[in-house]
C-alpha positions as CSV (number, residue, x, y, z in Angstrom):
1,M,-23.4,-15.6,33.0
2,A,-20.1,-14.5,31.4
3,R,-17.2,-16.8,31.7
4,L,-14.0,-15.0,32.4
5,G,-10.2,-15.8,32.5
6,R,-9.1,-19.1,31.4
7,F,-5.4,-20.3,30.4
8,I,-4.1,-23.0,28.1
9,R,-0.6,-24.1,27.5
10,A,-0.1,-26.3,24.5
11,R,3.0,-27.6,22.5
12,T,1.4,-27.2,19.0
13,I,-1.1,-25.1,17.2
14,S,-3.4,-28.3,16.5
15,D,-3.3,-29.0,20.3
16,A,-4.2,-25.4,21.2
17,W,-7.0,-25.1,18.9
18,A,-8.7,-28.5,19.9
19,R,-8.3,-27.8,23.6
20,G,-9.5,-24.0,23.1
21,L,-12.7,-25.3,21.3
22,N,-13.1,-27.8,24.0
23,L,-13.0,-25.1,26.7
24,I,-15.2,-22.8,25.0
25,W,-17.8,-25.4,24.0
26,R,-18.2,-26.8,27.4
27,Q,-17.7,-23.8,29.6
28,G,-18.4,-20.8,27.3
29,A,-21.5,-18.6,28.0
30,E,-24.1,-18.4,25.2
31,I,-25.1,-15.0,24.1
32,T,-26.3,-13.0,21.1
33,D,-23.9,-10.5,19.8
34,E,-24.6,-7.0,18.3
35,R,-25.2,-8.5,14.8
36,G,-28.0,-10.9,16.1
37,T,-25.5,-13.9,15.8
38,R,-25.6,-16.5,18.5
39,I,-22.1,-17.5,20.0
40,R,-20.5,-19.4,22.9
41,E,-17.9,-17.3,24.5
42,I,-15.2,-17.0,27.1
43,L,-13.7,-13.7,27.9
44,S,-10.0,-13.2,28.3
45,L,-8.8,-16.5,27.1
46,Q,-5.0,-16.8,27.1
47,V,-3.5,-19.5,25.0
48,V,0.5,-20.3,25.0
49,V,1.9,-22.5,22.1
50,D,5.4,-23.5,22.9
51,D,6.3,-24.9,19.4
52,P,4.2,-23.2,16.7
53,Y,6.1,-25.0,13.8
54,W,5.2,-28.4,14.8
55,E,1.7,-29.6,13.8
56,M,1.0,-26.3,12.3
57,I,-2.3,-27.3,10.5
58,P,-5.0,-29.2,12.4
59,A,-6.2,-32.2,10.4
60,Q,-9.9,-31.2,10.9
61,Y,-9.2,-27.6,9.8
62,S,-10.9,-26.5,6.4
63,W,-8.0,-24.5,4.9
64,N,-5.0,-26.4,3.1
65,E,-1.4,-25.4,3.3
66,E,-1.6,-23.5,0.0
67,R,-4.3,-21.3,1.3
68,L,-2.7,-20.7,4.6
69,E,0.6,-19.7,3.0
70,E,-1.4,-17.1,0.9
71,Y,-2.8,-15.8,4.2
72,A,0.6,-15.8,5.8
73,M,2.0,-13.9,2.8
74,Q,-0.8,-11.3,2.9
75,L,0.2,-10.8,6.7
76,L,3.7,-10.1,5.7
77,S,3.0,-7.7,3.0
78,G,1.7,-4.1,3.0
79,E,-0.3,-4.3,-0.1
80,N,-4.2,-4.2,0.1
81,P,-5.9,-6.2,-2.8
82,G,-9.1,-4.4,-2.1
83,F,-10.2,-5.4,1.2
84,E,-11.6,-3.0,4.0
85,Y,-8.3,-3.6,5.7
86,T,-5.7,-6.4,6.0
87,Y,-3.4,-7.1,9.0
88,G,-0.4,-6.8,6.7
89,E,-1.5,-3.4,5.6
90,R,-1.9,-2.3,9.2
91,L,1.5,-3.7,10.2
92,R,3.6,-2.9,7.1
93,A,1.9,0.2,5.8
94,W,0.0,1.8,9.0
95,H,-0.9,5.5,8.4
96,L,-3.1,8.3,9.6
97,P,-5.2,9.8,6.9
98,G,-2.9,12.3,5.1
99,M,0.3,11.1,6.6
100,P,3.2,8.8,5.3
101,E,3.0,5.1,5.6
102,L,4.9,3.5,8.6
103,D,6.3,-0.1,8.4
104,Q,6.0,-1.1,12.1
105,I,7.7,-4.6,11.5
106,E,10.8,-2.9,10.2
107,Q,10.6,-0.6,13.4
108,V,10.2,-3.7,15.6
109,I,13.3,-5.3,13.9
110,S,15.3,-2.0,14.4
111,R,14.5,-1.8,18.1
112,L,15.4,-5.5,18.7
113,K,18.7,-5.0,16.9
114,A,19.4,-1.9,18.8
115,S,18.5,-3.6,22.2
116,A,18.0,-7.3,22.7
117,I,16.1,-6.7,26.0
118,T,13.6,-3.9,24.6
119,R,10.2,-3.9,25.7
120,R,9.2,-1.5,23.0
121,A,9.2,-3.9,20.1
122,T,5.5,-3.4,19.5
123,A,3.0,-3.1,16.5
124,V,-0.6,-2.1,16.6
125,T,-3.3,-2.4,13.9
126,W,-5.9,0.0,15.4
127,I,-6.2,3.4,13.9
128,V,-8.2,5.6,16.1
129,P,-9.6,8.4,13.7
130,V,-10.5,5.5,11.3
131,D,-11.6,2.3,13.3
132,T,-13.8,4.4,15.9
133,R,-16.1,5.4,12.8
134,K,-16.3,1.9,11.2
135,D,-18.1,-1.4,11.8
136,E,-15.6,-3.7,9.9
137,V,-12.4,-3.2,12.2
138,P,-9.4,-5.2,13.1
139,C,-9.8,-8.1,15.5
140,M,-6.0,-8.5,16.0
141,I,-5.0,-5.4,17.7
142,V,-1.4,-5.6,19.2
143,D,1.5,-7.7,18.2
144,D,4.5,-7.5,20.9
145,F,7.9,-9.1,20.4
146,K,10.1,-10.0,23.3
147,L,13.8,-11.4,22.7
148,R,15.0,-13.4,25.8
149,D,17.8,-16.0,26.0
150,G,18.2,-16.1,22.2
151,R,14.7,-16.9,21.5
152,L,12.1,-14.5,20.0
153,H,8.7,-14.6,21.7
154,L,5.5,-13.1,20.1
155,S,2.4,-12.2,22.3
156,I,-0.7,-10.9,20.5
157,F,-4.1,-9.3,21.8
158,F,-7.3,-9.9,20.1
159,R,-10.4,-7.9,20.9
160,S,-12.4,-10.6,19.2
161,H,-11.5,-14.0,18.1
162,D,-13.5,-16.5,15.9
163,F,-11.7,-19.6,17.4
164,A,-13.2,-22.2,15.3
165,G,-12.9,-20.3,11.9
166,A,-9.9,-18.1,12.2
167,Y,-7.7,-19.4,15.2
168,P,-5.5,-21.8,13.1
169,A,-5.0,-19.5,10.2
170,N,-4.1,-16.6,12.5
171,L,-1.5,-18.8,14.2
172,Y,-0.1,-20.0,11.0
173,G,0.4,-16.4,9.7
174,L,1.8,-15.2,12.9
175,A,4.3,-18.2,13.1
176,R,5.5,-17.0,9.6
177,L,5.7,-13.4,10.9
178,L,7.6,-14.6,13.9
179,Q,9.9,-16.6,11.7
180,Y,10.5,-13.5,9.4
181,V,11.5,-11.1,12.3
182,S,13.5,-13.9,14.1
183,L,15.6,-14.3,11.0
184,E,16.3,-10.6,10.6
185,V,17.5,-10.1,14.2
186,G,19.3,-13.4,14.3
187,A,17.2,-15.3,16.9
188,K,15.5,-18.5,17.2
189,P,11.6,-18.2,17.0
190,G,9.9,-18.8,20.3
191,S,6.5,-19.3,21.5
192,I,3.4,-17.5,20.4
193,S,0.8,-16.3,23.0
194,T,-2.6,-15.0,22.4
195,T,-5.0,-13.2,24.7
196,S,-8.5,-13.1,23.3
197,A,-10.9,-10.6,24.9
198,S,-13.8,-12.5,23.4
199,A,-13.0,-16.1,22.3
200,H,-16.0,-17.5,20.7
201,I,-17.7,-20.2,18.4
202,Y,-20.2,-19.0,16.1
203,E,-23.6,-20.8,15.9
204,H,-23.0,-21.9,12.4
205,D,-19.8,-23.8,13.6
206,W,-21.6,-25.6,16.6
207,D,-22.3,-28.8,14.7
208,F,-18.8,-29.1,13.4
209,V,-17.2,-28.5,16.7
210,E,-19.5,-30.8,18.5
211,K,-18.8,-33.6,16.1
212,M,-15.0,-32.9,16.1
213,L,-14.9,-33.0,20.0
214,L,-16.9,-36.3,20.0
215,V,-14.4,-37.8,17.7
216,R,-11.4,-36.4,19.6
217,N,-12.9,-37.5,23.0
218,S,-13.5,-41.0,21.8
219,E,-10.1,-41.3,20.5
220,D,-8.7,-40.5,23.9
221,I,-10.6,-43.2,25.7
């Protein structure tokens, strides 16, 4: 049976990752996806990270800081070195076929500078005429910025979220994006919230997650 609607509030990326994995592992429904891959899944998982700049890299995560910084720079850049798509390309050089490129992050910055309370500082990665015809499509769909009380908060919607393999990298890159926009508008970086329509753990990560959670739980005793 599908498991729907869970909420986590964590101080750091590391804590949010561990708690999210624990929740999906213990409460997630086991299904086989459209590619024939088994996953454990929770639908509509919301995670709020209050301080994304403290303990940014979980000790158990396979990516090191250098690789994470490369990923973050790719998120901030509109250049595509040859992938099907990159988030940076969709955010910084979004375009319909045959039309000029659009830098949505610069538009976000312009809106925030024009009105500190705007609800229109939103960027999207989905291109309907392109992505409805492809199998390899963005997982991160919407990035929304809200400036309140001098702090800039970022909310993101993921249609699909590989929580074991991708969540720490996603959050690291998004923290750098939030930092960049905050500097441009003269605000302090705030929280990062993710809503994952499907937050899941792939079968190939099950052994790793089980061992990681066993160690974490034994340390908490």
